[in-house]
C-alpha positions as CSV (number, residue, x, y, z in Angstrom):
1,X,-2.0,193.6,0.6
2,X,0.8,194.8,-1.7
3,X,1.5,194.0,-5.1
4,X,4.6,192.6,-3.6
5,X,2.8,190.4,-1.9
6,X,0.6,189.4,-4.4
7,X,3.4,188.5,-6.8
8,X,5.2,186.3,-4.1
9,X,1.8,184.6,-3.1
10,X,1.2,183.9,-7.0
11,X,4.7,182.8,-7.6
12,X,4.4,180.8,-4.8
13,X,0.8,179.2,-5.6
14,X,2.4,178.5,-9.3
15,X,5.0,177.0,-7.8
16,X,3.1,174.8,-5.6
17,X,1.0,174.1,-8.8
18,X,4.2,173.3,-10.7
19,X,5.6,170.8,-7.9
20,X,1.7,168.9,-7.7
21,X,2.0,168.6,-11.3
22,X,5.4,167.5,-11.6
23,X,4.5,164.9,-8.4
24,X,1.3,164.2,-10.6
25,X,3.2,163.3,-13.8
26,X,6.0,161.6,-12.2
27,X,3.3,159.1,-10.4
28,X,1.5,159.0,-13.7
29,X,4.6,157.9,-15.3
30,X,5.2,155.4,-12.8
31,X,1.9,153.9,-12.9
32,X,2.1,153.6,-16.7
33,X,5.3,152.1,-16.8
34,X,4.2,149.6,-13.9
35,X,0.9,149.0,-16.2
36,X,2.6,148.4,-19.2
37,X,5.1,145.8,-17.1
38,X,2.1,144.0,-15.7
39,X,0.5,144.0,-19.2
40,X,3.9,142.4,-20.5
41,X,3.9,140.1,-17.5
42,X,0.3,139.0,-18.3
43,X,0.9,138.8,-22.4
44,X,4.2,136.2,-21.4
45,X,2.2,134.3,-18.9
46,X,-0.6,134.2,-21.6
47,X,1.8,133.0,-24.1
48,X,3.3,130.5,-21.7
49,X,-0.1,129.0,-20.9
50,X,-1.0,129.0,-24.6
51,X,2.0,126.9,-25.1
52,X,1.6,124.6,-22.4
53,X,-1.9,124.1,-23.6
54,X,-0.9,123.7,-27.2
55,X,2.3,121.0,-26.0
56,X,-0.4,119.2,-23.5
57,X,-2.9,119.1,-26.2
58,X,-0.2,117.6,-28.9
59,X,1.0,115.4,-26.1
60,X,-2.7,114.1,-25.6
61,X,-3.3,113.9,-29.5
62,X,-0.2,112.1,-30.2
63,X,-1.3,109.8,-26.5
64,X,-5.2,109.0,-28.5
65,X,-3.2,108.6,-31.8
66,X,-1.3,105.8,-30.5
67,X,-3.7,104.3,-28.7
68,X,-6.0,104.3,-31.7
69,X,-3.0,102.7,-33.6
70,X,-2.5,100.1,-30.7
71,X,-6.7,99.3,-30.7
72,X,-6.6,99.4,-35.0
73,X,-3.5,96.9,-34.7
74,X,-5.3,94.4,-32.3
75,X,-8.4,94.4,-34.2
76,X,-6.6,94.0,-37.3
77,X,-4.6,91.0,-35.6
78,X,-8.4,89.6,-34.5
79,X,-9.6,90.1,-37.8
80,X,-6.6,88.2,-39.1
81,X,-6.7,85.2,-36.6
82,X,-10.4,85.0,-37.4
83,X,-9.9,85.0,-41.1
84,X,-7.2,82.4,-40.8
85,X,-9.6,80.2,-38.5
86,X,-12.2,80.7,-41.3
87,X,-9.7,79.7,-43.6
88,X,-8.6,76.6,-41.5
89,X,-12.2,75.6,-41.3
90,X,-13.3,76.0,-44.9
91,X,-10.3,74.0,-45.7
92,X,-11.2,71.2,-43.1
93,X,-14.8,71.6,-44.2
94,X,-13.3,71.0,-47.8
95,X,-11.2,68.1,-46.6
96,X,-14.6,66.3,-45.0
97,X,-16.3,66.9,-48.5
98,X,-13.3,64.9,-50.1
99,X,-13.6,62.2,-47.6
100,X,-17.3,61.7,-48.1
101,X,-17.2,62.0,-51.8
102,X,-14.6,59.1,-51.8
103,X,-16.5,57.3,-49.3
104,X,-19.5,57.6,-51.4
105,X,-17.5,56.6,-54.5
106,X,-16.4,53.4,-52.3
107,X,-19.8,52.9,-51.6
108,X,-20.9,53.0,-55.0
109,X,-18.1,50.5,-56.2
110,X,-19.1,48.3,-53.1
111,X,-22.3,48.1,-54.1
112,X,-21.4,47.1,-57.7
113,X,-19.4,44.6,-56.6
114,X,-21.8,42.9,-54.3
115,X,-24.6,43.3,-56.9
116,X,-22.3,41.5,-59.5
117,X,-21.3,38.9,-56.7
118,X,-24.8,38.4,-56.2
119,X,-25.3,37.9,-59.8
120,X,-22.5,35.5,-59.9
121,X,-23.7,33.5,-56.8
122,X,-26.9,33.1,-58.4
123,X,-25.2,31.8,-61.6
124,X,-23.6,29.3,-59.6
125,X,-26.5,28.5,-57.4
126,X,-28.1,27.5,-60.7
127,X,-25.3,26.0,-62.0
128,X,-24.6,23.7,-58.9
129,X,-28.5,22.7,-59.0
130,X,-28.3,21.5,-62.3
131,X,-25.0,19.7,-61.7
132,X,-26.6,18.4,-58.3
133,X,-29.5,17.2,-60.6
134,X,-27.2,15.4,-63.0
135,X,-25.3,13.8,-60.3
136,X,-28.4,12.3,-58.5
137,X,-29.7,10.9,-61.8
138,X,-26.3,9.3,-62.3
139,X,-26.3,7.9,-58.8
140,X,-29.7,6.8,-59.4
141,X,-28.9,4.8,-62.7
142,X,-25.5,3.8,-61.2
143,X,-27.0,2.4,-57.9
144,X,-30.3,1.2,-59.6
145,X,-32.0,3.4,-56.9
146,X,-34.2,6.0,-56.9
147,X,-34.2,8.9,-54.7
148,X,-36.6,7.6,-51.9
149,X,-34.6,4.1,-51.9
150,X,-31.4,6.1,-51.5
151,X,-32.9,8.3,-48.5
152,X,-33.9,5.2,-46.9
153,X,-30.6,3.7,-47.0
154,X,-28.9,6.8,-46.0
155,X,-31.6,7.0,-42.8
156,X,-30.7,3.6,-42.0
157,X,-27.2,4.3,-42.0
158,X,-27.7,7.4,-39.6
159,X,-29.5,5.4,-37.3
160,X,-26.8,2.8,-36.7
161,X,-24.3,6.1,-36.3
162,X,-26.5,7.1,-34.1
163,X,-26.7,4.2,-31.9
164,X,-22.9,3.9,-31.5
165,X,-23.1,7.4,-30.7
166,X,-26.0,7.1,-28.1
167,X,-23.8,3.7,-26.6
168,X,-20.7,5.9,-26.3
169,X,-22.5,8.9,-24.3
170,X,-24.1,6.2,-22.0
171,X,-20.7,5.0,-21.5
172,X,-19.3,8.4,-20.8
173,X,-22.6,9.3,-18.8
174,X,-22.0,6.1,-16.8
175,X,-18.4,6.9,-16.3
176,X,-18.7,10.5,-15.0
177,X,-21.5,9.4,-12.7
178,X,-19.3,6.9,-11.0
179,X,-16.6,9.3,-10.7
180,X,-19.0,11.6,-9.5
181,X,-20.5,9.1,-6.8
182,X,-17.0,8.4,-5.5
183,X,-15.9,11.8,-4.9
184,X,-18.9,12.5,-3.1
185,X,-18.6,9.4,-1.0
186,X,-15.2,10.6,-0.2
187,X,-16.0,13.8,0.7
188,X,-18.7,12.5,2.8
189,X,-16.1,10.3,4.6
190,X,-13.8,13.4,5.0
191,X,-16.4,15.4,6.5
192,X,-17.7,12.5,8.8
193,X,-13.9,11.8,9.9
194,X,-13.9,15.8,10.6
195,X,-17.0,15.6,12.4
196,X,-15.9,13.0,14.4
197,X,-13.0,15.1,15.8
198,X,-15.7,17.0,17.8
199,X,-14.6,14.4,20.7
200,X,-11.0,15.7,20.6
201,X,-12.5,19.3,20.8
202,X,-14.9,18.5,23.5
203,X,-12.4,17.4,25.4
204,X,-10.2,20.2,25.0
205,X,-12.4,22.7,25.7
206,X,-14.8,21.7,28.2
207,X,-14.0,19.6,31.8
208,X,-16.5,18.0,34.1
209,X,-16.4,18.6,38.0
210,X,-18.3,15.8,40.1
211,X,-20.4,17.1,42.9
212,X,-21.6,15.6,45.9
213,X,-24.9,16.3,45.5
214,X,-27.3,18.6,43.6
215,X,-27.5,20.9,46.3
216,X,-24.1,22.2,45.6
217,X,-25.0,23.3,42.5
218,X,-27.1,26.1,44.4
219,X,-23.8,26.9,46.2
220,X,-21.6,27.0,43.0
221,X,-24.4,29.6,41.7
222,X,-24.5,31.8,45.1
223,X,-27.1,34.6,46.3
224,X,-28.3,36.1,43.1
225,X,-25.6,34.2,40.9
226,X,-22.5,36.2,42.7
227,X,-20.5,33.1,43.2
228,X,-20.8,31.9,39.6
229,X,-20.5,35.6,38.2
230,X,-17.3,35.9,40.4
231,X,-15.8,32.2,39.3
232,X,-16.3,32.9,35.5
233,X,-14.9,36.8,35.9
234,X,-11.6,35.9,37.7
235,X,-11.0,32.8,35.5
236,X,-12.4,33.5,32.1
237,X,-14.2,30.5,32.0
238,X,-18.0,29.7,31.1
239,X,-19.7,27.3,34.1
240,X,-22.7,25.4,32.4
241,X,-25.2,24.3,35.4
242,X,-27.6,22.1,33.8
243,X,-29.9,18.9,34.5
244,X,-26.8,16.7,34.5
245,X,-26.9,14.9,37.9
246,X,-24.1,15.9,40.3
247,X,-21.8,17.8,38.3
248,X,-21.1,20.9,36.3
249,X,-19.5,21.6,33.3
250,X,-16.3,24.1,32.8
251,X,-16.2,25.6,29.1
252,X,-13.4,27.1,27.8
253,X,-11.1,27.8,24.8
254,X,-7.8,28.4,26.9
255,X,-6.8,24.9,28.4
256,X,-4.8,26.6,30.9
257,X,-7.6,29.0,32.0
258,X,-9.9,25.8,31.7
259,X,-7.3,23.6,34.1
260,X,-7.0,26.2,36.7
261,X,-11.0,26.6,36.9
262,X,-11.6,23.1,37.3
263,X,-8.9,22.6,40.0
264,X,-10.0,25.8,41.9
265,X,-13.8,24.6,41.2
266,X,-13.0,21.1,42.9
267,X,-11.1,22.5,45.9
268,X,-13.9,24.8,46.7
269,X,-16.4,22.3,46.5
270,X,-14.3,20.3,48.8
271,X,-13.5,22.8,51.1
272,X,-17.5,23.3,51.1
273,X,-16.8,27.1,51.6
274,X,-17.9,29.2,48.5
275,X,-18.1,32.5,48.5
276,X,-16.7,35.5,46.3
277,X,-13.6,36.4,48.6
278,X,-12.6,32.6,48.7
279,X,-13.4,32.1,45.0
280,X,-10.7,35.1,44.5
281,X,-8.2,33.4,46.5
282,X,-8.4,30.0,45.2
283,X,-8.1,30.9,41.6
284,X,-5.0,32.9,42.5
285,X,-3.6,30.4,44.7
286,X,-4.1,27.7,41.6
287,X,-2.8,30.1,39.0
288,X,0.4,30.1,41.1
289,X,0.5,26.4,41.3
290,X,-0.3,26.1,37.5
291,X,3.1,28.0,36.6
292,X,5.2,25.8,38.8
293,X,3.3,22.8,36.9
294,X,4.1,23.9,33.8
295,X,7.9,24.6,34.3
296,X,8.0,20.8,35.3
297,X,6.3,19.6,32.3
298,X,8.7,21.8,30.3
299,X,11.7,20.5,32.1
300,X,10.4,16.7,31.8
301,X,10.1,17.4,27.8
302,X,14.0,18.8,27.7
303,X,15.0,15.8,29.8
304,X,12.9,13.6,27.3
305,X,14.6,15.0,24.4
306,X,17.9,14.6,25.9
307,X,19.0,18.4,25.8
308,X,20.9,20.4,28.4
309,X,21.9,23.8,29.8
310,X,18.2,25.2,28.7
311,X,17.3,28.6,30.4
312,X,14.3,29.0,32.8
313,X,12.3,30.9,30.4
314,X,12.4,28.6,27.6
315,X,11.7,25.8,30.2
316,X,8.6,27.5,30.9
317,X,7.7,28.4,27.4
318,X,8.2,24.5,26.4
319,X,5.9,23.5,29.3
320,X,3.1,26.2,28.1
321,X,3.2,24.1,24.7
322,X,1.3,21.3,26.3
323,X,-1.8,23.5,26.5
324,X,-1.4,24.8,23.0
325,X,-3.0,23.1,19.8
326,X,-2.2,23.6,16.3
327,X,-4.7,22.1,14.0
328,X,-5.8,19.9,16.7
329,X,-2.2,18.8,17.2
330,X,-0.6,19.3,20.6
331,X,2.2,21.3,20.1
332,X,4.7,20.1,23.0
333,X,4.1,16.2,21.2
334,X,4.5,17.8,18.1
335,X,7.7,19.4,19.2
336,X,9.1,16.4,20.8
337,X,8.5,14.5,17.7
338,X,10.4,17.1,15.8
339,X,13.1,16.7,18.0
340,X,13.5,13.2,17.8
341,X,13.1,13.2,13.5
342,X,15.4,15.6,13.4
343,X,18.1,13.7,15.9
344,X,17.3,10.6,13.9
345,X,18.0,12.2,10.3
346,X,20.8,14.3,11.5
347,X,22.7,11.2,12.8
348,X,22.0,9.4,9.3
349,X,23.6,12.6,7.0
350,X,26.2,13.4,9.4
351,X,24.8,16.2,11.3
352,X,25.3,17.2,14.7
353,X,22.5,15.2,16.3
354,X,22.4,17.4,19.7
355,X,21.8,20.5,17.7
356,X,18.9,19.1,15.5
357,X,17.2,18.0,18.6
358,X,17.5,21.1,20.0
359,X,16.4,23.0,17.1
360,X,13.6,20.5,16.8
361,X,12.2,21.3,20.3
362,X,12.6,24.6,20.3
363,X,11.0,25.5,17.0
364,X,7.8,26.4,18.1
365,X,8.0,28.0,21.4
366,X,7.1,31.3,19.9
367,X,3.4,29.7,19.9
368,X,3.3,29.9,23.5
369,X,3.6,33.9,23.6
370,X,2.1,34.4,20.1
371,X,-0.9,35.9,21.6
372,X,1.5,38.4,23.6
373,X,3.6,39.5,21.0
374,X,3.4,40.7,17.3
375,X,4.8,38.6,14.4
376,X,4.8,35.0,13.4
377,X,5.5,32.6,15.8
378,X,9.0,31.3,13.9
379,X,10.1,34.9,14.2
380,X,8.9,35.5,18.0
381,X,10.6,32.1,18.9
382,X,14.1,33.4,17.2
383,X,13.6,36.6,19.4
384,X,13.3,34.8,22.4
385,X,16.2,32.5,21.7
386,X,18.2,35.2,20.7
387,X,17.9,37.0,24.1
388,X,18.6,33.9,25.6
389,X,22.0,33.6,23.7
390,X,21.4,30.7,21.6
391,X,23.8,29.6,19.0
392,X,23.2,31.5,15.9
393,X,22.7,28.1,13.9
394,X,19.6,27.1,16.1
395,X,18.5,30.4,15.6
396,X,18.4,30.8,12.1
397,X,17.0,27.3,11.6
398,X,14.1,28.2,14.1
399,X,13.3,31.4,12.2
400,X,13.8,30.0,8.5
401,X,11.6,26.8,9.2
402,X,8.5,28.3,7.5
403,X,11.0,30.3,5.2
404,X,10.3,33.8,6.5
405,X,14.2,34.1,6.6
406,X,16.9,32.9,4.6
407,X,18.3,29.6,5.5
408,X,21.9,29.6,6.5
409,X,22.3,26.4,7.9
410,X,21.3,22.6,6.5
411,X,19.4,22.4,10.1
412,X,16.9,24.9,8.7
413,X,16.1,22.9,5.8
414,X,15.7,19.4,8.1
415,X,13.4,21.6,10.3
416,X,11.1,22.3,7.7
417,X,11.0,18.8,6.4
418,X,10.6,17.2,9.6
419,X,8.1,19.8,10.8
420,X,5.8,19.1,7.5
421,X,6.5,15.2,8.0
422,X,5.3,15.3,12.0
423,X,2.2,17.7,10.9
424,X,1.0,15.6,7.7
425,X,0.8,12.1,9.4
426,X,-3.1,10.9,8.8
427,X,-5.2,12.3,12.0
428,X,-2.4,14.4,13.0
429,X,-4.1,17.8,12.4
430,X,-7.9,19.3,11.9
431,X,-7.8,22.7,10.4
432,X,-11.6,23.0,11.8
433,X,-10.7,23.3,15.6
434,X,-7.6,25.5,14.9
435,X,-9.7,28.4,13.2
436,X,-12.1,27.9,16.1
437,X,-9.9,28.4,18.7
438,X,-8.0,31.3,16.4
439,X,-11.1,32.9,16.3
440,X,-11.9,32.7,19.7
441,X,-8.4,34.4,20.5
442,X,-9.2,37.2,18.1
443,X,-12.5,37.7,19.8
444,X,-10.5,38.2,23.2
445,X,-7.7,40.4,21.3
446,X,-10.4,42.9,20.2
447,X,-11.8,43.3,23.7
448,X,-8.7,43.7,25.7
449,X,-7.6,46.6,22.9
450,X,-10.1,49.0,24.8
451,X,-9.4,51.4,27.2
452,X,-10.5,50.8,30.7
453,X,-10.9,46.9,30.1
454,X,-9.5,44.6,32.9
455,X,-10.7,41.1,31.6
456,X,-11.8,40.0,28.6
457,X,-13.1,36.3,27.8
458,X,-14.8,34.3,25.1
459,X,-17.5,32.1,26.5
460,X,-20.3,30.1,25.5
461,X,-18.3,28.5,22.7
462,X,-17.3,32.0,21.4
463,X,-21.3,33.0,21.8
464,X,-20.6,35.4,24.2
465,X,-17.6,37.8,24.9
466,X,-17.7,39.1,28.1
467,X,-15.8,42.3,29.1
468,X,-15.2,43.6,32.7
469,X,-14.2,47.0,32.8
470,X,-13.0,49.4,35.6
471,X,-15.8,51.1,37.1
472,X,-14.0,54.4,37.7
473,X,-12.7,54.9,34.2
474,X,-15.8,53.5,32.3
475,X,-19.0,55.2,33.2
476,X,-22.6,53.4,32.2
477,X,-22.9,55.5,28.8
478,X,-19.5,54.7,27.7
479,X,-19.7,51.0,28.7
480,X,-23.1,50.9,26.6
481,X,-21.2,52.5,23.7
482,X,-17.6,50.3,24.3
483,X,-20.2,47.4,23.9
484,X,-21.5,48.7,20.5
485,X,-18.3,49.2,19.3
486,X,-16.6,46.0,20.2
487,X,-19.8,44.3,18.5
488,X,-19.5,46.4,15.4
489,X,-15.5,45.5,15.1
490,X,-16.1,41.7,15.8
491,X,-18.8,41.6,13.0
492,X,-16.5,43.6,10.9
493,X,-13.0,41.6,11.5
494,X,-14.2,38.1,11.8
495,X,-16.5,35.2,10.5
496,X,-18.6,33.0,12.6
497,X,-21.6,31.2,12.8
498,X,-25.0,32.7,14.4
499,X,-24.6,35.9,16.7
500,X,-22.0,36.9,19.2
501,X,-23.3,38.6,22.4
502,X,-21.1,41.1,23.8
503,X,-21.5,41.9,27.6
504,X,-19.5,44.8,29.0
505,X,-20.0,44.5,33.0
506,X,-19.3,47.5,35.1
507,X,-19.3,46.6,38.8
508,X,-18.8,48.9,41.9
509,X,-17.5,47.2,45.1
510,X,-17.8,48.7,48.6
511,X,-15.0,47.0,51.0
512,X,-14.7,48.0,54.5
513,X,-12.9,45.7,57.1
514,X,-14.2,45.6,61.0
515,X,-11.6,45.3,63.6
């Protein structure tokens, strides 16, 4: 290899080395700058973190300080309140102590006063004893009597005075005994008169049906009692068959039902055909005839009083009053009597006699339907008359005759006076019978209020309530429950002597016709 080539090769090597070193130096400087920049960034980030940490620490420190200050304030406030309470308690205790001291002082003063008063009383007692001794001595000297003689005279005077008082006591005792005997005798007489009214009650609640022979009693009873049971269930009465020869007794508090049963049974006995179907047909027939009979009775009453243009429904209600009693007084006779009284008084004072009679006849028609409507009989009657287009003065007089509405006509005052006059006649009314009938009606009302009941009758003078229910809507379990519920309601709401038997009858009939 030539020198020239060596020089060129050396120069080339030197050039390459220089280039490499330059490149290395460039990259080294660049790395240094990058490292310096990273270091500065890290330093700045560290400063930022430190500053943020310092700020956060300051904020947390400030928050903790605020919390501490708030807690300290609350504690101070509680301490202040507690200190105030202690001061108030100490003040109250101090006041109580002052009161106790004052009370103790008062007690001491009272004790001193009592001791002083006791001492004064003792002195006064001693003085009185001395004074009494002197007075006794002076009296003995004046009366020339010693103490024993004076005592004897005093006792003698006391004996005389006691004899006088004893006589007065004996006289007063005899007078009181005489008055008491008279009152008891009067009460006995009143009770006797009330007991005698049982004849009237028996006449109204029982009816006797004569029989051709005692053999007819067995036919009335029927096989296994089916005939008598059909009569009682359909007519709502109690048929009493006892040892009375050739007679049976029908008992019912409702006179209409009693009369229907009596007529039906008389016709059955006369006809001779007595079986359940015939009994039902006969009772239904007599019931329809009774409606016509009641209308005739009402028309007779209207003609007897002398009023006209009376609606048919009013006439029927008047007829029903024949079988309605108020405290043993027949309501139809009472109404006719009130009508005549009102007519006579109205003629004397210058009122319309016809209107007065009309009011008197109509004033109690509400009692004919008071079991079927709510309200008092006066208001029920007024409502019936209003629907029948009666005059306003008649309606007001009927509604107000017991002061249940304001009286706007003189006929209302006249009706009240004549109603009281008719009812207060001696022997006109007997409260015992009316209360008995009212209790019987209430018992039937309770029984009919239950769902599934066909008929409900009070029999045996109110000692038994017989309830006939629908077999398809009331099963056996429900029948037992119904009997218990009715008994409980009767026991809770009514007053009655003895026991009331509640019989719920559930019967299934199978009927078929042969053609």
